[in-house]
C-alpha positions in Angstrom: 0.6 -19.7 17.5 0.2 -17.0 15.2 3.5 -16.4 12.9 5.4 -13.4 12.9 4.8 -10.9 10.2 8.4 -11.3 8.6 10.4 -7.9 7.6 12.5 -6.3 5.0 13.9 -2.9 5.4 14.9 -1.0 2.5 16.3 2.5 3.4 19.8 4.0 2.3 20.0 5.5 5.6 21.6 3.2 8.1 20.1 5.2 11.5 16.8 4.6 10.0 17.1 1.6 9.4 18.2 0.7 13.1 15.4 3.5 14.1 12.6 0.7 12.8 14.2 -2.2 13.5 14.3 -1.3 17.4 10.4 0.1 16.8 9.6 -3.2 15.4 11.4 -5.2 17.8 8.9 -3.6 20.2 6.3 -5.0 18.7 5.1 -8.9 19.1 4.3 -10.1 16.5 7.1 -8.5 13.5 10.6 -10.2 12.6 12.9 -8.1 10.8 14.2 -10.8 7.9 16.6 -8.2 6.0 17.7 -4.9 5.6 19.0 -3.3 2.1 20.5 -0.2 1.6 19.9 0.4 -1.7 16.7 0.0 -4.4 18.8 -3.1 -6.0 19.4 -4.9 -2.7 16.0 -4.5 -1.6 14.9 -6.0 -4.9 17.0 -9.2 -4.6 16.0 -9.9 -0.9 12.3 -9.3 -1.9 12.9 -11.9 -4.1 15.3 -13.9 -2.1 13.4 -14.4 1.3 9.6 -13.7 0.8 9.2 -10.8 3.6 5.0 -10.2 4.2 5.9 -6.5 4.9 8.3 -4.2 3.0 9.4 -0.7 4.8 10.4 1.4 1.6 12.4 4.6 1.5 11.1 6.7 -1.5 14.4 9.4 -2.0 17.3 7.0 -2.0 20.6 7.4 -4.0 20.9 5.3 -7.4 17.2 3.4 -7.5 14.3 5.7 -6.0 11.8 4.0 -4.3 9.1 4.7 -7.1 11.3 2.6 -9.4 12.1 -0.1 -6.5 8.6 0.0 -6.2 7.3 -0.5 -10.0 10.2 -2.9 -10.2 8.9 -5.4 -7.1 5.5 -5.1 -8.5 6.4 -6.0 -12.6 8.4 -9.2 -11.1 5.7 -10.2 -9.3 7.0 -9.2 -5.7 3.2 -10.0 -3.6 4.7 -8.4 0.1 2.7 -5.9 1.6 5.0 -2.7 -0.2 4.8 0.5 2.3 6.4 3.8 1.4 7.9 5.6 4.5 9.4 8.9 3.7 9.8 12.6 4.4 7.9 13.7 1.5 4.6 14.9 1.8 4.0 15.9 -1.6 1.0 14.9 -3.0 2.6 14.0 -6.4 4.5 11.9 -4.6 2.0 10.0 -2.6 -0.3 9.5 -6.2 2.4 8.1 -7.9 3.4 5.7 -5.2 0.0 4.0 -4.7 0.1 4.0 -8.6 3.4 2.0 -8.5 1.7 -0.5 -6.0 2.0 1.1 -2.8 -0.2 -0.2 0.2 0.6 2.8 2.4 2.5 6.1 2.7 3.7 7.0 6.2 5.5 10.4 6.6 8.9 9.4 9.0 8.5 12.1 11.0 5.0 10.5 12.6 4.8 9.4 15.7 5.8 6.0 16.4 3.1 4.5 18.0 1.7 6.0 14.6 3.6 4.4 12.5 3.3 1.0 14.5 -0.8 1.5 13.6 -0.5 2.5 10.3 1.9 -0.6 9.3 -0.7 -2.6 11.0 -2.9 -1.3 8.8 -1.6 -2.4 6.0 -0.9 -5.8 6.9 -4.8 -5.9 7.9 -5.3 -5.0 4.1 -6.8 -1.2 5.4 -5.7 1.8 3.8 -2.4 3.1 5.5 -1.7 6.8 5.0 -0.8 9.5 7.6 -3.8 11.2 7.9 -2.5 14.5 7.4 -2.3 13.0 3.4 -5.6 11.5 2.6 -7.2 14.7 2.4 -4.3 15.6 -0.6 -4.8 12.0 -2.0 -8.9 13.2 -1.8 -8.7 16.1 -3.4 -6.1 14.5 -6.0 -8.6 12.2 -7.1 -11.4 14.3 -7.1 -10.1 16.6 -9.2 -8.9 14.1 -12.0 -12.6 12.2 -11.6 -13.5 15.8 -12.8 -11.0 15.8 -16.2 -11.5 12.3 -16.9 -15.4 12.2 -16.3 -14.7 8.8 -14.0 -17.9 7.6 -12.5 -19.4 3.9 -11.8 -22.0 3.8 -14.2 -19.7 1.0 -15.8 -19.6 -0.7 -12.9 -21.6 -4.2 -12.1 -23.5 -5.0 -9.1 -20.7 -7.4 -7.7 -18.0 -5.1 -9.0 -19.8 -2.5 -6.9 -19.7 -4.1 -3.9 -16.5 -4.9 -4.2 -15.9 -1.1 -4.5 -17.4 -0.7 -1.0 -15.3 -3.5 0.7 -12.5 -2.2 -0.4 -13.7 1.2 1.1 -14.1 -0.1 4.2 -10.3 -1.6 4.0 -11.2 -5.2 4.1 -8.6 -8.0 2.5 -9.4 -10.1 -0.8 -9.7 -12.8 1.8 -12.8 -10.9 3.7 -14.5 -9.9 0.4 -14.3 -13.1 -0.9 -16.0 -14.6 2.6 -18.2 -11.8 2.9 -19.6 -12.4 -0.5 -18.9 -15.9 -0.5 -17.1 -16.4 -3.6 -13.3 -17.5 -4.5 -10.2 -15.1 -3.6 -9.5 -15.8 -7.4 -12.6 -14.2 -8.3 -12.3 -11.4 -6.1 -9.0 -10.7 -7.5 -10.7 -11.1 -10.9 -13.4 -8.5 -10.4 -11.0 -5.9 -8.8 -8.6 -6.0 -12.0 -12.0 -5.2 -13.8 -13.2 -2.2 -11.8 -9.6 -0.9 -11.6 -9.4 -0.8 -15.5 -12.8 0.9 -15.8 -12.4 3.3 -13.4 -9.1 3.9 -14.2 -6.9 3.3 -11.3 -3.9 1.4 -11.1 -4.1 0.2 -7.4 -6.9 -0.9 -4.5 -6.0 1.6 -2.8 -6.2 4.7 -4.7 -9.6 3.2 -5.5 -10.8 2.5 -1.9 -9.5 6.3 -1.0 -11.9 7.6 -4.1 -14.5 5.3 -2.8 -14.5 6.8 0.9 -14.4 10.1 -0.9 -17.3 9.9 -2.8 -18.9 8.1 0.1 -19.1 4.8 -1.4 -19.9 2.7 1.8 
């Protein structure tokens, strides 16, 4: 029997938390193991309950979503973290991805689209509301011009892994495809992110797709 995905909801709006809980209850395979009304409470629950997935609001009172996200990653929280927000700002999108987000979903998306993107995030694929993907690609393209970003310094193995990231493969699938250890994949990803001046695998994946590195 497949284990359920353990979900933590972090949002300062009780009605939204209830709506997400009810939405996930309609989809088999998800178990909400906690709700937090603030960033600090979310961090405590994330460390104490070990969720597989965290749905995080961006604009919260007190500690906002970005600070919460950065703190979670700094503390070693390795759950999939998907930002769910009303903001369609490219700046917020870039900031969230660079802070370690695995997805960026608009709150006004259709329920079935939210579920689909959450599922994509859990599979290690890109989980971004479609209307934002082009904005992110454009922002990365502009950065590439200013920073002269290129692939010249990547090794053959790093380039192969970048192609895998562009198709949304998880570390486990990349390791299987390239016949290497999961830990080796992590090292290569860390190295290629550093060479390309990216802070997250999702950021690199979107850029690779835009550059047709597939």
